[in-house]
C-alpha positions as CSV (number, residue, x, y, z in Angstrom):
1,M,21.8,33.3,-21.4
2,P,24.2,31.9,-23.4
3,E,26.1,28.3,-22.1
4,R,29.6,29.8,-21.1
5,I,32.8,28.9,-23.2
6,P,35.3,26.2,-20.7
7,G,38.7,28.1,-20.3
8,A,36.8,31.6,-21.0
9,F,38.2,34.7,-19.2
10,D,34.6,35.9,-18.6
11,K,34.7,35.7,-15.2
12,E,36.3,38.4,-12.8
13,P,39.4,37.1,-10.9
14,G,37.9,36.0,-7.3
15,E,35.1,34.3,-8.8
16,Y,37.2,31.3,-10.7
17,N,37.0,27.6,-9.6
18,K,38.6,24.2,-10.0
19,K,36.3,23.8,-13.0
20,D,37.7,26.7,-14.4
21,Y,41.4,25.9,-13.6
22,E,40.6,22.5,-15.2
23,A,39.3,24.0,-18.4
24,H,42.8,26.4,-18.3
25,G,44.8,23.3,-17.7
26,W,46.5,25.1,-14.4
27,L,46.0,21.5,-12.4
28,D,49.0,19.1,-12.1
29,P,47.1,15.8,-12.4
30,K,49.8,14.7,-9.9
31,W,48.3,16.8,-7.1
32,A,45.2,14.7,-7.2
33,D,47.7,12.4,-5.5
34,F,48.5,14.3,-2.5
35,P,47.5,12.7,0.3
36,T,45.0,14.4,3.4
37,Q,46.6,15.0,7.0
38,K,44.1,11.9,7.7
39,Q,45.7,9.6,5.0
40,Q,49.6,10.5,5.6
41,L,49.0,9.2,9.4
42,E,46.6,6.2,8.8
43,K,49.8,5.4,6.5
44,Q,52.1,5.8,9.1
45,Q,50.1,3.6,11.5
46,T,49.9,0.7,8.6
47,Q,53.0,1.1,7.0
48,G,55.7,2.5,9.2
49,R,58.5,5.1,7.4
50,L,61.4,3.1,5.4
51,D,64.5,3.0,7.2
52,L,67.4,5.0,5.3
53,G,69.8,5.1,7.6
54,P,70.5,8.0,10.4
55,E,71.4,10.3,7.4
56,N,68.6,9.9,5.8
57,N,66.0,8.5,7.6
58,P,62.7,10.9,7.5
59,T,60.8,12.4,10.6
60,D,57.4,11.8,11.0
61,F,54.1,13.7,9.9
62,K,52.0,15.6,13.2
63,R,48.7,16.1,12.9
64,Q,48.3,19.7,12.8
65,A,45.8,21.9,14.7
66,K,43.3,23.5,12.5
67,F,40.7,26.3,13.2
68,T,38.2,23.9,12.3
69,D,39.8,22.0,15.5
70,L,38.7,25.6,18.0
71,P,36.0,25.7,20.0
72,F,32.9,27.1,18.2
73,E,33.1,30.2,20.2
74,T,36.6,30.6,19.9
75,Q,36.4,30.8,16.3
76,N,33.4,33.2,16.4
77,R,35.8,35.2,18.8
78,V,38.4,35.3,16.4
79,R,35.9,35.9,13.4
80,S,35.0,39.0,15.3
81,Y,38.5,40.1,16.1
82,V,39.7,40.2,12.4
83,E,36.6,41.9,10.7
84,K,37.1,44.4,13.6
85,R,40.7,44.6,13.0
86,L,40.9,44.2,9.2
87,G,37.2,45.1,7.9
88,V,36.8,42.0,6.5
89,S,34.7,38.9,7.1
90,E,35.3,35.2,6.5
91,A,34.0,35.2,3.5
92,D,36.3,38.2,2.1
93,M,39.4,37.2,3.4
94,I,38.5,33.9,0.7
95,K,37.8,36.0,-1.7
96,N,40.6,38.5,-1.6
97,Y,42.7,35.3,-1.6
98,G,41.1,33.6,-4.4
99,R,41.2,36.6,-6.5
100,D,45.1,37.4,-5.8
101,L,45.5,33.0,-7.2
102,D,43.3,33.8,-10.1
103,N,45.7,36.5,-10.9
104,A,48.5,34.9,-10.8
105,Y,47.4,32.0,-12.9
106,I,45.9,34.5,-15.6
107,R,49.2,36.1,-15.4
108,A,51.0,32.9,-16.3
109,S,48.4,31.8,-19.7
110,N,49.2,35.7,-20.3
111,R,53.3,34.4,-21.3
112,G,51.6,30.9,-22.6
113,S,52.8,29.0,-19.4
114,N,50.0,26.7,-17.4
115,S,52.2,27.6,-14.3
116,A,51.8,30.1,-11.7
117,E,55.0,31.8,-10.0
118,G,56.1,30.0,-6.8
119,Q,53.6,27.0,-7.5
120,D,56.8,24.3,-7.2
121,Y,58.4,26.2,-4.6
122,Y,58.0,23.6,-1.9
123,T,56.3,20.6,-3.9
124,G,59.0,20.3,-6.5
125,G,61.2,21.3,-9.6
126,P,64.5,22.7,-10.0
127,G,65.9,24.7,-6.9
128,T,62.8,24.5,-4.8
129,D,63.1,24.8,-1.6
130,Q,63.0,21.0,-0.7
131,R,65.7,20.6,-3.2
132,R,68.2,22.9,-1.8
133,S,67.4,21.1,1.5
134,G,68.2,18.0,0.5
135,E,71.3,19.2,-1.5
136,L,72.7,20.8,1.8
137,A,72.4,17.6,3.6
138,A,74.0,15.8,1.0
139,H,76.8,18.3,1.3
140,L,77.2,18.2,5.2
141,G,76.5,14.6,5.6
142,M,73.2,15.3,7.5
143,N,69.5,14.4,8.2
144,V,67.2,16.3,5.4
145,S,64.9,16.7,8.7
146,S,67.3,18.4,10.4
147,V,68.2,20.8,8.1
148,H,64.5,21.1,7.0
149,Y,63.6,22.2,10.9
150,G,67.0,24.2,11.4
151,R,65.8,26.0,8.5
152,A,62.6,26.9,10.1
153,A,64.1,27.4,13.6
154,L,66.5,30.4,11.8
155,S,63.5,31.9,9.6
156,H,61.9,34.2,12.1
157,N,62.1,37.9,10.2
158,T,64.6,36.9,7.7
159,A,64.8,36.6,4.1
160,P,63.6,32.8,3.2
161,E,66.8,32.6,0.3
162,E,69.0,33.2,4.0
163,D,68.3,30.3,5.9
164,I,70.2,28.1,3.6
165,Q,73.2,30.1,4.3
166,R,72.4,30.5,7.9
167,T,71.7,26.6,8.2
168,E,75.0,26.1,6.9
169,A,76.8,28.2,8.9
170,V,75.1,26.9,12.2
171,A,75.5,23.2,11.2
172,K,79.1,23.5,10.2
173,A,80.1,25.3,13.2
174,L,78.5,22.1,15.4
175,Q,80.7,20.0,13.4
176,T,83.6,21.4,15.4
177,D,82.0,21.8,18.3
178,P,78.3,20.1,19.0
179,D,78.2,22.5,22.2
180,T,74.7,24.4,21.6
181,E,76.1,27.4,23.7
182,Q,78.9,28.1,21.8
183,F,76.5,31.1,20.2
184,S,75.7,32.4,23.2
185,K,78.1,35.8,22.8
186,G,80.8,36.9,20.8
187,G,79.8,36.8,16.5
188,T,76.9,34.1,16.0
189,Y,77.4,31.9,12.9
190,S,74.2,32.5,11.7
191,R,74.4,35.9,10.9
192,G,71.4,36.4,13.0
193,T,70.4,36.3,16.6
194,H,72.1,34.6,19.2
195,T,68.7,32.7,20.8
196,T,67.8,31.4,17.1
197,A,71.1,29.9,16.5
198,R,70.8,28.4,19.9
199,N,67.2,26.8,18.7
200,A,68.5,26.1,15.8
201,A,71.7,23.9,16.9
202,R,69.1,22.2,19.4
203,V,66.7,21.0,16.9
204,M,69.7,19.8,14.8
205,T,71.8,18.4,17.6
206,Q,68.4,16.2,19.1
207,A,66.8,15.4,16.0
208,T,69.9,12.7,15.7
209,Q,69.3,11.5,19.2
210,G,65.5,10.5,17.8
211,V,63.8,14.0,19.0
212,H,61.2,14.9,17.0
213,P,62.0,18.5,15.7
214,L,58.9,19.6,16.7
215,D,59.1,18.5,20.3
216,V,62.6,19.9,21.0
217,K,62.5,22.2,23.5
218,G,63.8,26.0,23.3
219,E,63.9,29.2,24.5
220,T,62.1,32.9,23.4
221,N,64.3,35.8,22.6
222,K,64.1,37.2,25.8
223,G,65.9,33.7,27.2
224,T,62.9,32.3,29.3
225,P,62.8,28.2,28.4
226,A,60.3,27.3,25.5
227,R,58.0,24.3,24.7
228,S,59.3,25.1,20.8
229,A,62.5,25.4,19.8
230,I,61.5,26.1,15.9
231,A,58.9,28.7,17.1
232,A,61.2,30.2,20.2
233,S,57.8,30.5,21.9
234,D,54.9,28.2,23.7
235,W,52.3,29.2,20.9
236,A,53.4,30.5,17.6
237,V,53.3,27.9,15.1
238,K,54.8,29.8,11.5
239,A,57.5,28.9,11.7
240,P,57.1,24.9,12.5
241,T,54.6,25.2,9.8
242,Y,57.4,26.4,7.4
243,G,59.1,23.3,8.7
244,D,56.3,21.3,7.9
245,A,55.8,22.9,4.3
246,Q,59.3,21.6,4.1
247,E,59.4,18.3,5.5
248,F,55.6,17.6,4.0
249,P,55.0,19.6,1.1
250,R,52.6,17.4,-0.4
251,I,50.2,16.9,2.2
252,A,46.8,18.0,0.7
253,D,45.3,20.1,3.4
254,A,48.0,21.0,5.4
255,N,48.2,24.5,7.1
256,P,49.8,26.9,4.6
257,V,53.0,29.1,5.9
258,I,51.3,32.1,7.1
259,D,53.3,35.6,7.3
260,R,53.0,39.5,7.1
261,H,52.2,38.9,3.4
262,E,49.4,36.8,3.9
263,Y,47.8,39.0,6.1
264,R,48.1,42.5,3.6
265,G,46.3,39.8,1.3
266,A,43.7,38.5,3.3
267,A,42.5,42.3,4.3
268,G,43.0,42.8,0.4
269,I,45.7,45.3,1.2
270,K,47.8,46.5,-1.7
271,D,49.2,49.9,-0.4
272,F,51.1,48.8,2.8
273,G,52.5,52.1,3.4
274,E,49.2,53.9,3.6
275,D,47.4,50.7,4.9
276,T,48.9,49.6,8.2
277,R,45.9,47.3,9.6
278,A,47.7,43.8,8.3
279,D,51.1,44.8,9.7
280,L,49.2,45.7,13.4
281,V,47.3,42.8,13.4
282,A,50.9,40.3,12.3
283,G,52.7,41.8,15.3
284,S,49.7,41.6,17.7
285,H,50.2,38.0,17.2
286,S,50.6,37.7,21.2
287,N,47.5,39.1,22.2
288,K,45.7,37.2,25.0
289,T,42.3,37.1,22.6
290,L,44.5,35.3,20.0
291,R,46.3,32.8,22.6
292,V,43.7,30.4,22.5
293,P,44.1,26.6,24.0
294,H,45.5,24.0,22.3
295,P,42.6,22.1,20.5
296,F,44.1,18.5,21.4
297,E,47.4,19.3,23.8
298,P,46.0,19.7,26.9
299,G,47.9,22.9,28.9
300,Q,49.3,24.0,25.6
301,E,48.4,27.7,23.8
302,I,48.2,28.0,20.5
303,D,48.0,30.9,17.9
304,A,44.1,31.0,16.5
305,L,45.1,34.3,14.1
306,N,47.6,32.4,12.3
307,L,45.3,29.1,12.3
308,Y,42.5,31.4,10.9
309,A,44.5,33.0,8.3
310,S,46.2,29.2,7.1
311,H,42.0,28.2,7.4
312,T,40.9,30.8,4.7
313,L,44.0,30.7,2.4
314,R,43.5,26.7,2.1
315,Q,39.8,27.2,1.3
316,A,40.3,29.6,-1.2
317,G,42.9,27.0,-2.7
318,E,40.8,24.0,-2.7
319,Q,38.1,26.1,-4.2
320,R,40.2,26.0,-7.1
321,G,42.0,22.2,-7.0
322,L,45.2,23.5,-5.7
323,P,47.1,22.4,-2.3
324,A,47.8,24.3,0.7
325,H,51.4,24.0,0.0
326,V,51.1,25.2,-4.0
327,A,48.1,27.5,-3.3
328,Q,50.4,29.5,-0.4
329,P,53.4,30.4,-2.3
330,V,51.7,30.9,-5.4
331,H,49.7,34.4,-3.2
332,W,52.7,34.7,-1.6
333,F,54.8,35.9,-4.8
334,E,51.3,37.4,-6.3
335,Q,51.5,39.5,-2.9
336,K,54.8,40.4,-3.1
337,I,54.7,41.7,-7.0
338,T,51.4,43.2,-7.1
339,S,51.9,45.2,-3.1
340,Y,54.3,48.4,-2.9
341,S,54.3,51.3,-0.1
342,S,53.5,54.6,-0.6
343,K,54.8,55.9,2.1
344,P,58.1,55.0,3.8
345,R,57.9,52.1,6.7
346,G,60.3,50.3,8.4
347,R,63.2,48.7,6.1
348,Y,60.8,50.4,3.3
349,K,63.0,54.2,3.4
350,G,61.9,55.2,0.3
351,V,58.7,55.5,-1.6
352,Q,57.2,53.2,-3.9
353,K,55.2,53.3,-7.2
354,P,51.9,51.2,-7.3
355,P,52.1,48.7,-10.0
356,S,50.6,49.3,-13.0
357,E,47.6,48.4,-14.3
358,S,48.6,46.2,-16.8
359,V,50.3,44.3,-13.7
360,L,47.4,44.6,-11.0
361,N,44.6,43.4,-13.4
362,P,46.5,40.8,-16.2
363,V,42.4,39.4,-16.7
364,Q,42.4,42.7,-19.5
365,Q,45.0,41.3,-21.3
366,A,44.2,37.6,-21.2
367,R,40.5,38.9,-23.0
368,V,41.8,40.5,-25.7
369,R,44.1,37.6,-27.1
370,Q,43.8,33.6,-26.4
371,P,47.4,32.5,-25.0
372,S,49.4,29.6,-26.4
373,P,49.1,27.1,-23.9
374,G,51.9,26.0,-22.0
375,R,53.5,23.1,-19.9
376,Q,52.8,22.7,-16.8
377,G,55.3,22.4,-13.7
378,K,56.9,18.9,-13.1
379,L,56.8,17.7,-9.8
380,F,59.2,15.7,-8.6
């Protein structure tokens, strides 16, 4: 059998690995310097954090619970649940995520670039998530950590691009009146729900008092006390992970942010109007089967389904040399442009046409021509 040519497109999407990504020039050298959770925690213990003043002092990174921290019997119970509900094994999920990641980079190569859409969303470049937060914090004279985690508290069921406007509205209201209960009635400054506005206000207010954003207590959408203001619950991890992704985007093995787009990707679902399995699973994350004891916080619970999806997406990225907060937005954007709804669903009132074959399978174009090399996206 002839030796494979590095950088060739003779593999099928889903079969690429780190060597293939290196051969194509898809890996930014700076990613190799991203610390792991363990390295970041050790650095904080030995070096501490620079005191940059109350308006700029960053918060400390807190260890994130991983799926592999759960007991084996709990892991297997979650695997069985997902295989029954979505019809995919752990290996299937990694393969499905990997296929989308490969297609995203092949698509970039076809347009003469080494950077997939979304890869710098958290980790750098003009107009990215972290830079937008920094600009808003400077504009308001706030600690940027307050903006990151305040945005996370306001992110429930909203478009990411609206988080900044909502956060600015709540922050400005607090500068006029520091009472977080001002969001209890009447028009909400956040244009969101009263609950998320109050929770975000608590995060922003208490961050200036030395409370870690992830330790700020809040309330649920039913008005009952919640362990986390950011999550608005005692067990959810999606919103806190979103806050961590903005505050600490360069943790190589962090938990990727998981939403319904990621659940669809795990199951390989493109027509989410016809196939509703992933949406049903995403909406059932409060199921007692999936709310399990926290692995290192006694007496607390955590969403094991989210941890499982994070685990498989992170593995797909690691196999290709992609840090967690690079792989996730790349996959998210790829899933968005290749999925559709053939039936009216929720806010999708109309019927959408499926993407063209060239969109779904960019490797076909790659095999008929060798694209010119592009320039890798820069991190700041």
